[in-house]
C-alpha positions, 0 to 999 in steps of 0.5 A: 364567570360573567352574568348575562345582562337582565332586563333591569341591567340592561336599563339602567346601562340604556338610562345611565348612558344619557345622565346621571341625577345631580341631587342630595340622593343622586342613586336614590333619583336614578332608581326611581326613573328606573322602577327599582330601589336605591339599593337595588341599583348600587347592588346592580351597578357593584354586581355588573362592575364584579362580572366586568360587565361594567368597566366603568362607572364614574364621571367624565372629567375635563381636566382641563377645564379644573387646571389638569392636563392631557396629551395623545403622545406617541413613541418611535420604539425598536420591536425588539424594545417594546415590552421593555418600554411599554413596563417604563411608559406604563409604570407612570401614574400619568400614563391611560390608554397605551396600545400599540400600533402597526405603524413608524409611531406604534406606541401610543397613550394618553397623558393625564395630569394635574397641571401643565407644568406636571404634563411637561415634567412627566415627559420629559421623564418618560424620555430620559428613563426611555432613552427615545423621544414623546411626541406630545399631542395635545388637543387643539380643539375638542369635538362633543360626539354623543355615543350611546350603546343600547344593551 
């Protein structure tokens, strides 16, 4: 059962979308800015995650800056094979955000690996297991769009 957001939950979400303190006691520092206790902040974030009001709470890393690799990938999968291939592709821990599109290239997913070599190996393995080619579209340039959703 989903709990509705109260004013404090909204304040937490709105404030923390702009960043989280980098300090020895980040939860304490964030809680102070919100005029609540450190424990209340921790409990509320945990409750919002458990209730599905937040699906994720954590940092976003630039994998490429740490030696990793990310790519947007697409595949052309016959409708009769789509569910089977989806299961095969989703079995790879490196795959995220797999979704179907109404397009010739009807399966799209993000591939994230620790190294460029691992990305290439994973792409090859997906092709071998599924029997279909993977179109690899690595990011050429990154654009930052600040999206903040006021709740």
